[in-house]
KOLMIMI-433052 format. One record per residue (C-alpha): x, y, z; residue number from 0; residue in three letters. Coordinates in nm, 4 decimals, m for minus. Last residue first. Example, Ala and Ser with C-alpha at 12.3 -4.5 7.8 and 13.67 -1.06 7.14 Angstrom:
2
<pt px="1.3670" py="m0.1060" pz="0.7140" pos="1" code="SER"/>
<pt px="1.2300" py="m0.4500" pz="0.7800" pos="0" code="ALA"/>
//
This chain:
247
<pt px="2.1349" py="1.3488" pz="m4.3008" pos="246" code="UNK"/>
<pt px="2.4200" py="1.5932" pz="m4.1918" pos="245" code="UNK"/>
<pt px="2.2011" py="1.9206" pz="m4.2540" pos="244" code="UNK"/>
<pt px="1.9276" py="1.7396" pz="m4.0428" pos="243" code="UNK"/>
<pt px="2.1870" py="1.6777" pz="m3.7433" pos="242" code="UNK"/>
<pt px="2.3120" py="2.0474" pz="m3.7722" pos="241" code="UNK"/>
<pt px="1.9331" py="2.1800" pz="m3.7304" pos="240" code="UNK"/>
<pt px="1.8307" py="1.9806" pz="m3.4476" pos="239" code="UNK"/>
<pt px="2.1799" py="2.0483" pz="m3.2748" pos="238" code="UNK"/>
<pt px="2.0799" py="2.4733" pz="m3.3419" pos="237" code="UNK"/>
<pt px="1.7385" py="2.3657" pz="m3.2111" pos="236" code="UNK"/>
<pt px="1.8634" py="2.2294" pz="m2.9106" pos="235" code="UNK"/>
<pt px="2.1127" py="2.5043" pz="m2.8236" pos="234" code="UNK"/>
<pt px="1.8698" py="2.7361" pz="m2.8785" pos="233" code="UNK"/>
<pt px="1.9670" py="3.0146" pz="m3.1618" pos="232" code="UNK"/>
<pt px="2.1691" py="3.3216" pz="m3.1435" pos="231" code="UNK"/>
<pt px="2.1502" py="3.7160" pz="m3.1904" pos="230" code="UNK"/>
<pt px="1.8402" py="3.7053" pz="m3.3789" pos="229" code="UNK"/>
<pt px="1.8249" py="3.9606" pz="m3.6700" pos="228" code="UNK"/>
<pt px="1.7096" py="3.7453" pz="m3.9547" pos="227" code="UNK"/>
<pt px="1.8869" py="3.5646" pz="m4.2342" pos="226" code="UNK"/>
<pt px="2.1234" py="3.3729" pz="m4.0640" pos="225" code="UNK"/>
<pt px="2.2964" py="3.0647" pz="m4.2171" pos="224" code="UNK"/>
<pt px="2.3782" py="2.7891" pz="m3.9373" pos="223" code="UNK"/>
<pt px="2.7363" py="2.7477" pz="m3.8690" pos="222" code="UNK"/>
<pt px="3.0006" py="2.5348" pz="m3.8918" pos="221" code="UNK"/>
<pt px="3.3927" py="2.5527" pz="m3.7399" pos="220" code="UNK"/>
<pt px="3.6586" py="2.2953" pz="m3.8555" pos="219" code="UNK"/>
<pt px="3.9224" py="2.0920" pz="m3.7186" pos="218" code="UNK"/>
<pt px="3.8313" py="2.1448" pz="m3.3359" pos="217" code="UNK"/>
<pt px="4.0608" py="2.0705" pz="m3.0295" pos="216" code="UNK"/>
<pt px="4.0841" py="2.4434" pz="m3.0220" pos="215" code="UNK"/>
<pt px="3.6969" py="2.4890" pz="m2.9841" pos="214" code="UNK"/>
<pt px="3.7037" py="2.2465" pz="m2.6591" pos="213" code="UNK"/>
<pt px="3.9401" py="2.4707" pz="m2.4765" pos="212" code="UNK"/>
<pt px="3.7962" py="2.8041" pz="m2.5968" pos="211" code="UNK"/>
<pt px="3.4960" py="2.6676" pz="m2.4328" pos="210" code="UNK"/>
<pt px="3.1818" py="2.6103" pz="m2.6865" pos="209" code="UNK"/>
<pt px="2.9041" py="2.8443" pz="m2.6817" pos="208" code="UNK"/>
<pt px="2.8854" py="3.0834" pz="m2.3747" pos="207" code="UNK"/>
<pt px="2.5028" py="3.1261" pz="m2.2969" pos="206" code="UNK"/>
<pt px="2.3445" py="2.7982" pz="m2.4096" pos="205" code="UNK"/>
<pt px="2.6522" py="2.5855" pz="m2.3883" pos="204" code="UNK"/>
<pt px="2.8337" py="2.4409" pz="m2.6949" pos="203" code="UNK"/>
<pt px="2.7575" py="2.2023" pz="m2.9700" pos="202" code="UNK"/>
<pt px="3.0567" py="1.9893" pz="m3.1235" pos="201" code="UNK"/>
<pt px="2.9752" py="1.7093" pz="m3.4010" pos="200" code="UNK"/>
<pt px="3.2262" py="1.4476" pz="m3.4219" pos="199" code="UNK"/>
<pt px="3.2272" py="1.3246" pz="m3.7723" pos="198" code="UNK"/>
<pt px="3.2019" py="1.0423" pz="m3.9779" pos="197" code="UNK"/>
<pt px="2.9085" py="0.9565" pz="m4.2742" pos="196" code="UNK"/>
<pt px="2.9312" py="1.3281" pz="m4.4389" pos="195" code="UNK"/>
<pt px="2.6707" py="1.3333" pz="m4.7021" pos="194" code="UNK"/>
<pt px="2.5444" py="1.6629" pz="m4.6423" pos="193" code="UNK"/>
<pt px="2.7830" py="1.8523" pz="m4.4296" pos="192" code="UNK"/>
<pt px="2.8347" py="2.1672" pz="m4.6969" pos="191" code="UNK"/>
<pt px="2.4529" py="2.2403" pz="m4.5813" pos="190" code="UNK"/>
<pt px="2.6365" py="2.3623" pz="m4.2188" pos="189" code="UNK"/>
<pt px="2.7726" py="2.6700" pz="m4.3819" pos="188" code="UNK"/>
<pt px="3.1448" py="2.6723" pz="m4.3160" pos="187" code="UNK"/>
<pt px="3.2312" py="2.9051" pz="m4.0225" pos="186" code="UNK"/>
<pt px="3.0932" py="3.1770" pz="m3.8055" pos="185" code="UNK"/>
<pt px="2.8491" py="3.2002" pz="m3.5380" pos="184" code="UNK"/>
<pt px="2.9848" py="2.8561" pz="m3.4250" pos="183" code="UNK"/>
<pt px="2.8970" py="2.4833" pz="m3.4073" pos="182" code="UNK"/>
<pt px="3.2081" py="2.2974" pz="m3.3973" pos="181" code="UNK"/>
<pt px="3.3058" py="1.9903" pz="m3.6330" pos="180" code="UNK"/>
<pt px="3.5491" py="1.7557" pz="m3.5548" pos="179" code="UNK"/>
<pt px="3.7268" py="1.5161" pz="m3.8132" pos="178" code="UNK"/>
<pt px="3.7776" py="1.1707" pz="m3.6319" pos="177" code="UNK"/>
<pt px="4.1847" py="1.0612" pz="m3.6086" pos="176" code="UNK"/>
<pt px="4.2120" py="1.3090" pz="m3.3009" pos="175" code="UNK"/>
<pt px="3.9689" py="1.0652" pz="m3.0908" pos="174" code="UNK"/>
<pt px="4.2134" py="1.0386" pz="m2.7904" pos="173" code="UNK"/>
<pt px="4.2079" py="1.4035" pz="m2.7909" pos="172" code="UNK"/>
<pt px="3.8605" py="1.4552" pz="m2.7998" pos="171" code="UNK"/>
<pt px="3.8352" py="1.2385" pz="m2.5029" pos="170" code="UNK"/>
<pt px="4.0868" py="1.4628" pz="m2.3191" pos="169" code="UNK"/>
<pt px="3.9047" py="1.7618" pz="m2.4019" pos="168" code="UNK"/>
<pt px="3.5623" py="1.6323" pz="m2.3182" pos="167" code="UNK"/>
<pt px="3.6343" py="1.4648" pz="m1.9670" pos="166" code="UNK"/>
<pt px="3.3555" py="1.2380" pz="m1.9653" pos="165" code="UNK"/>
<pt px="2.9914" py="1.1300" pz="m1.9358" pos="164" code="UNK"/>
<pt px="2.8798" py="0.9196" pz="m2.2083" pos="163" code="UNK"/>
<pt px="2.5210" py="0.8511" pz="m2.3821" pos="162" code="UNK"/>
<pt px="2.3677" py="0.5884" pz="m2.5556" pos="161" code="UNK"/>
<pt px="2.0475" py="0.6822" pz="m2.7559" pos="160" code="UNK"/>
<pt px="1.7892" py="0.4157" pz="m2.7772" pos="159" code="UNK"/>
<pt px="1.6298" py="0.3984" pz="m2.4045" pos="158" code="UNK"/>
<pt px="1.6525" py="0.7664" pz="m2.3520" pos="157" code="UNK"/>
<pt px="1.4597" py="0.8146" pz="m2.6716" pos="156" code="UNK"/>
<pt px="1.1612" py="0.7391" pz="m2.4516" pos="155" code="UNK"/>
<pt px="0.9787" py="1.1166" pz="m2.4591" pos="154" code="UNK"/>
<pt px="1.3339" py="1.2456" pz="m2.4416" pos="153" code="UNK"/>
<pt px="1.1762" py="1.5732" pz="m2.2791" pos="152" code="UNK"/>
<pt px="1.0145" py="1.3789" pz="m1.9592" pos="151" code="UNK"/>
<pt px="1.3585" py="1.1916" pz="m1.9154" pos="150" code="UNK"/>
<pt px="1.5197" py="1.5465" pz="m1.9132" pos="149" code="UNK"/>
<pt px="1.2934" py="1.7188" pz="m1.6921" pos="148" code="UNK"/>
<pt px="1.3264" py="1.4150" pz="m1.4212" pos="147" code="UNK"/>
<pt px="1.6810" py="1.4197" pz="m1.4434" pos="146" code="UNK"/>
<pt px="1.8360" py="1.1063" pz="m1.5278" pos="145" code="UNK"/>
<pt px="2.0617" py="1.2352" pz="m1.8018" pos="144" code="UNK"/>
<pt px="2.2304" py="1.4984" pz="m1.5953" pos="143" code="UNK"/>
<pt px="2.2807" py="1.7972" pz="m1.7140" pos="142" code="UNK"/>
<pt px="2.6300" py="1.8627" pz="m1.9066" pos="141" code="UNK"/>
<pt px="2.9235" py="1.9788" pz="m1.6664" pos="140" code="UNK"/>
<pt px="3.0814" py="1.6323" pz="m1.6925" pos="139" code="UNK"/>
<pt px="3.0989" py="1.6990" pz="m2.0879" pos="138" code="UNK"/>
<pt px="2.8753" py="1.4973" pz="m2.2714" pos="137" code="UNK"/>
<pt px="2.9220" py="1.2206" pz="m2.5703" pos="136" code="UNK"/>
<pt px="2.5879" py="1.1328" pz="m2.7520" pos="135" code="UNK"/>
<pt px="2.5766" py="0.8244" pz="m2.9339" pos="134" code="UNK"/>
<pt px="2.3217" py="0.6445" pz="m3.1649" pos="133" code="UNK"/>
<pt px="2.2429" py="0.9072" pz="m3.4297" pos="132" code="UNK"/>
<pt px="1.9574" py="0.7953" pz="m3.6458" pos="131" code="UNK"/>
<pt px="1.7944" py="1.1302" pz="m3.7064" pos="130" code="UNK"/>
<pt px="1.5000" py="1.0998" pz="m3.4730" pos="129" code="UNK"/>
<pt px="1.7035" py="0.9479" pz="m3.2052" pos="128" code="UNK"/>
<pt px="1.9255" py="1.2421" pz="m3.2236" pos="127" code="UNK"/>
<pt px="1.6122" py="1.4531" pz="m3.1855" pos="126" code="UNK"/>
<pt px="1.5348" py="1.2952" pz="m2.8655" pos="125" code="UNK"/>
<pt px="1.8789" py="1.3237" pz="m2.6781" pos="124" code="UNK"/>
<pt px="1.8895" py="1.6743" pz="m2.8086" pos="123" code="UNK"/>
<pt px="1.5347" py="1.7511" pz="m2.6500" pos="122" code="UNK"/>
<pt px="1.6212" py="1.5903" pz="m2.3305" pos="121" code="UNK"/>
<pt px="1.9253" py="1.8109" pz="m2.3147" pos="120" code="UNK"/>
<pt px="1.7561" py="2.1266" pz="m2.4147" pos="119" code="UNK"/>
<pt px="1.4887" py="2.0418" pz="m2.1607" pos="118" code="UNK"/>
<pt px="1.7618" py="1.9583" pz="m1.8725" pos="117" code="UNK"/>
<pt px="1.9319" py="2.2854" pz="m1.9510" pos="116" code="UNK"/>
<pt px="2.3168" py="2.2886" pz="m1.8775" pos="115" code="UNK"/>
<pt px="2.4575" py="2.1949" pz="m2.2209" pos="114" code="UNK"/>
<pt px="2.8225" py="2.2202" pz="m2.0783" pos="113" code="UNK"/>
<pt px="3.0196" py="2.0930" pz="m2.4030" pos="112" code="UNK"/>
<pt px="2.7786" py="1.8554" pz="m2.5934" pos="111" code="UNK"/>
<pt px="2.9578" py="1.5704" pz="m2.8544" pos="110" code="UNK"/>
<pt px="2.7220" py="1.4489" pz="m3.1191" pos="109" code="UNK"/>
<pt px="2.8446" py="1.1516" pz="m3.3076" pos="108" code="UNK"/>
<pt px="2.8069" py="1.0678" pz="m3.6608" pos="107" code="UNK"/>
<pt px="2.9486" py="0.7211" pz="m3.7386" pos="106" code="UNK"/>
<pt px="3.1870" py="0.5559" pz="m3.9478" pos="105" code="UNK"/>
<pt px="3.4188" py="0.4984" pz="m3.6272" pos="104" code="UNK"/>
<pt px="3.2858" py="0.6534" pz="m3.3360" pos="103" code="UNK"/>
<pt px="3.2292" py="0.3151" pz="m3.1254" pos="102" code="UNK"/>
<pt px="3.1692" py="0.4767" pz="m2.7197" pos="101" code="UNK"/>
<pt px="3.3536" py="0.3775" pz="m2.4281" pos="100" code="UNK"/>
<pt px="3.3026" py="0.3715" pz="m2.0572" pos="99" code="UNK"/>
<pt px="2.8988" py="0.3327" pz="m2.0747" pos="98" code="UNK"/>
<pt px="2.7676" py="0.3837" pz="m1.7099" pos="97" code="UNK"/>
<pt px="2.5837" py="0.0633" pz="m1.5624" pos="96" code="UNK"/>
<pt px="2.2019" py="0.1448" pz="m1.6363" pos="95" code="UNK"/>
<pt px="1.9733" py="0.3321" pz="m1.4312" pos="94" code="UNK"/>
<pt px="1.7014" py="0.1242" pz="m1.2350" pos="93" code="UNK"/>
<pt px="1.3634" py="0.2424" pz="m1.2930" pos="92" code="UNK"/>
<pt px="1.1075" py="0.3938" pz="m1.0586" pos="91" code="UNK"/>
<pt px="0.7595" py="0.4809" pz="m1.2156" pos="90" code="UNK"/>
<pt px="0.4983" py="0.7531" pz="m1.2244" pos="89" code="UNK"/>
<pt px="0.1582" py="0.6945" pz="m1.4199" pos="88" code="UNK"/>
<pt px="m0.1805" py="0.8968" pz="m1.4917" pos="87" code="UNK"/>
<pt px="0.0129" py="1.2572" pz="m1.5275" pos="86" code="UNK"/>
<pt px="0.0548" py="1.5522" pz="m1.3187" pos="85" code="UNK"/>
<pt px="m0.0144" py="1.8984" pz="m1.4050" pos="84" code="UNK"/>
<pt px="0.2730" py="2.0971" pz="m1.3089" pos="83" code="UNK"/>
<pt px="0.4845" py="1.7756" pz="m1.3676" pos="82" code="UNK"/>
<pt px="0.7451" py="1.6832" pz="m1.1094" pos="81" code="UNK"/>
<pt px="0.5087" py="1.4398" pz="m0.9590" pos="80" code="UNK"/>
<pt px="0.5220" py="1.2542" pz="m0.5979" pos="79" code="UNK"/>
<pt px="0.2452" py="1.5062" pz="m0.4153" pos="78" code="UNK"/>
<pt px="0.0370" py="1.5189" pz="m0.7168" pos="77" code="UNK"/>
<pt px="0.0192" py="1.1129" pz="m0.7855" pos="76" code="UNK"/>
<pt px="m0.1066" py="1.1293" pz="m0.3851" pos="75" code="UNK"/>
<pt px="m0.3548" py="1.3831" pz="m0.4878" pos="74" code="UNK"/>
<pt px="m0.4875" py="1.1938" pz="m0.7599" pos="73" code="UNK"/>
<pt px="m0.5055" py="0.8647" pz="m0.5856" pos="72" code="UNK"/>
<pt px="m0.2674" py="0.5951" pz="m0.5935" pos="71" code="UNK"/>
<pt px="m0.2575" py="0.2145" pz="m0.6959" pos="70" code="UNK"/>
<pt px="0.0947" py="0.0812" pz="m0.6363" pos="69" code="UNK"/>
<pt px="0.2541" py="m0.1905" pz="m0.8691" pos="68" code="UNK"/>
<pt px="0.5748" py="m0.3527" pz="m0.7583" pos="67" code="UNK"/>
<pt px="0.7863" py="m0.4342" pz="m1.0382" pos="66" code="UNK"/>
<pt px="0.9791" py="m0.7988" pz="m1.0601" pos="65" code="UNK"/>
<pt px="0.8035" py="m0.9427" pz="m1.3793" pos="64" code="UNK"/>
<pt px="0.7333" py="m0.7218" pz="m1.6922" pos="63" code="UNK"/>
<pt px="0.4754" py="m0.9157" pz="m1.9379" pos="62" code="UNK"/>
<pt px="0.2009" py="m0.8767" pz="m1.6965" pos="61" code="UNK"/>
<pt px="0.1859" py="m0.4781" pz="m1.7472" pos="60" code="UNK"/>
<pt px="0.0936" py="m0.5087" pz="m2.0917" pos="59" code="UNK"/>
<pt px="m0.2134" py="m0.7171" pz="m1.9787" pos="58" code="UNK"/>
<pt px="m0.3125" py="m0.4546" pz="m1.6775" pos="57" code="UNK"/>
<pt px="m0.2748" py="m0.1344" pz="m1.8762" pos="56" code="UNK"/>
<pt px="m0.5931" py="m0.0133" pz="m1.8792" pos="55" code="UNK"/>
<pt px="m0.7075" py="m0.1487" pz="m1.5291" pos="54" code="UNK"/>
<pt px="m0.3502" py="0.0061" pz="m1.4049" pos="53" code="UNK"/>
<pt px="m0.4397" py="0.3431" pz="m1.5904" pos="52" code="UNK"/>
<pt px="m0.8192" py="0.3088" pz="m1.4022" pos="51" code="UNK"/>
<pt px="m0.6456" py="0.2743" pz="m1.0845" pos="50" code="UNK"/>
<pt px="m0.4458" py="0.5574" pz="m1.0620" pos="49" code="UNK"/>
<pt px="m0.0557" py="0.4915" pz="m1.1109" pos="48" code="UNK"/>
<pt px="0.2576" py="0.4289" pz="m0.9318" pos="47" code="UNK"/>
<pt px="0.5120" py="0.1732" pz="m1.0751" pos="46" code="UNK"/>
<pt px="0.8202" py="0.0434" pz="m0.8931" pos="45" code="UNK"/>
<pt px="1.1438" py="m0.1325" pz="m0.9937" pos="44" code="UNK"/>
<pt px="1.1615" py="m0.1029" pz="m1.3783" pos="43" code="UNK"/>
<pt px="1.4259" py="m0.2703" pz="m1.5051" pos="42" code="UNK"/>
<pt px="1.6125" py="m0.0217" pz="m1.8050" pos="41" code="UNK"/>
<pt px="1.6664" py="m0.1149" pz="m2.1476" pos="40" code="UNK"/>
<pt px="1.3761" py="m0.3830" pz="m2.1824" pos="39" code="UNK"/>
<pt px="1.2652" py="m0.1240" pz="m2.4524" pos="38" code="UNK"/>
<pt px="0.8999" py="m0.1863" pz="m2.3831" pos="37" code="UNK"/>
<pt px="0.9339" py="m0.0901" pz="m2.0280" pos="36" code="UNK"/>
<pt px="1.0993" py="0.2427" pz="m2.1167" pos="35" code="UNK"/>
<pt px="0.8385" py="0.3255" pz="m2.4139" pos="34" code="UNK"/>
<pt px="0.5520" py="0.2406" pz="m2.1878" pos="33" code="UNK"/>
<pt px="0.6942" py="0.4759" pz="m1.9221" pos="32" code="UNK"/>
<pt px="0.7746" py="0.7662" pz="m2.1509" pos="31" code="UNK"/>
<pt px="0.4312" py="0.7414" pz="m2.3530" pos="30" code="UNK"/>
<pt px="0.1770" py="0.6669" pz="m2.0236" pos="29" code="UNK"/>
<pt px="0.3191" py="0.9560" pz="m1.8443" pos="28" code="UNK"/>
<pt px="0.6168" py="0.9768" pz="m1.5749" pos="27" code="UNK"/>
<pt px="1.0027" py="0.8572" pz="m1.5369" pos="26" code="UNK"/>
<pt px="1.1612" py="0.8336" pz="m1.2218" pos="25" code="UNK"/>
<pt px="1.5512" py="0.7574" pz="m1.1890" pos="24" code="UNK"/>
<pt px="1.7551" py="0.4673" pz="m0.9962" pos="23" code="UNK"/>
<pt px="2.1020" py="0.4144" pz="m0.8802" pos="22" code="UNK"/>
<pt px="1.9972" py="0.4743" pz="m0.5102" pos="21" code="UNK"/>
<pt px="2.2926" py="0.6903" pz="m0.4192" pos="20" code="UNK"/>
<pt px="2.2936" py="0.8741" pz="m0.7535" pos="19" code="UNK"/>
<pt px="1.9054" py="0.9268" pz="m0.7976" pos="18" code="UNK"/>
<pt px="1.9774" py="1.0917" pz="m0.4487" pos="17" code="UNK"/>
<pt px="2.2447" py="1.2932" pz="m0.5128" pos="16" code="UNK"/>
<pt px="2.0754" py="1.3981" pz="m0.8632" pos="15" code="UNK"/>
<pt px="1.7500" py="1.5543" pz="m0.6891" pos="14" code="UNK"/>
<pt px="1.3870" py="1.4804" pz="m0.7903" pos="13" code="UNK"/>
<pt px="1.4739" py="1.1197" pz="m0.6218" pos="12" code="UNK"/>
<pt px="1.4240" py="1.2670" pz="m0.3007" pos="11" code="UNK"/>
<pt px="1.0616" py="1.3208" pz="m0.3876" pos="10" code="UNK"/>
<pt px="0.9966" py="0.9438" pz="m0.4801" pos="9" code="UNK"/>
<pt px="1.1539" py="0.8337" pz="m0.1319" pos="8" code="UNK"/>
<pt px="0.9660" py="1.1085" pz="0.0691" pos="7" code="UNK"/>
<pt px="0.6087" py="0.9771" pz="m0.0944" pos="6" code="UNK"/>
<pt px="0.7101" py="0.6222" pz="m0.0806" pos="5" code="UNK"/>
<pt px="0.7671" py="0.6640" pz="0.3444" pos="4" code="UNK"/>
<pt px="0.4373" py="0.8236" pz="0.3316" pos="3" code="UNK"/>
<pt px="0.2243" py="0.5647" pz="0.1954" pos="2" code="UNK"/>
<pt px="0.1120" py="0.3649" pz="m0.0968" pos="1" code="UNK"/>
<pt px="m0.0069" py="0.0101" pz="0.0130" pos="0" code="UNK"/>
//
């Protein structure tokens, strides 16, 4: 039976410290929860949902063993939800073991330098999934991939895109044989990337762009042609445009 202990536990998982300590994360909403379950990339430990939702998805839930199911009321779900308007279901999933290496040969790999906004990171992951980009490399200063806002923004793509957190400068030096393109305000038109099959594409911080140290390791700067008066593009939007250009 759902109780105050569950409430306190779920609320603690809104914070990275406790997600790390327990090696779990939370996901909310029918689409996200069912996609993560269906992927079998993540093990679901606990699932909290309204009675009607549990009834509607009873057959589906029978496929997944080992998780605890809890029927909760609207006000109980509201207490544990991160959403302004709580959905019908919230689940606690076990994190995957962190990856130590990623294959970059013959692939387009996205490299993120200090993307700190969880919504941006989640959108970039989802967009990478759309364009078939399997791997993303993040600096340690990027938002946590298991932040509830990141998980929510990915809409399930978290199960299909592999993410490595690492010392970006060291990693780029280790992979110096792969051509590195850095998104900047001035550089080669992104349209010239069409047909590129192997590359590291670097996207910088929302406000400061790519750090000087990382920029020095890039082989070439690329830019999205500007026609209007906006000073810059949102990092997730820029990443999407560049991924589209490569594709």
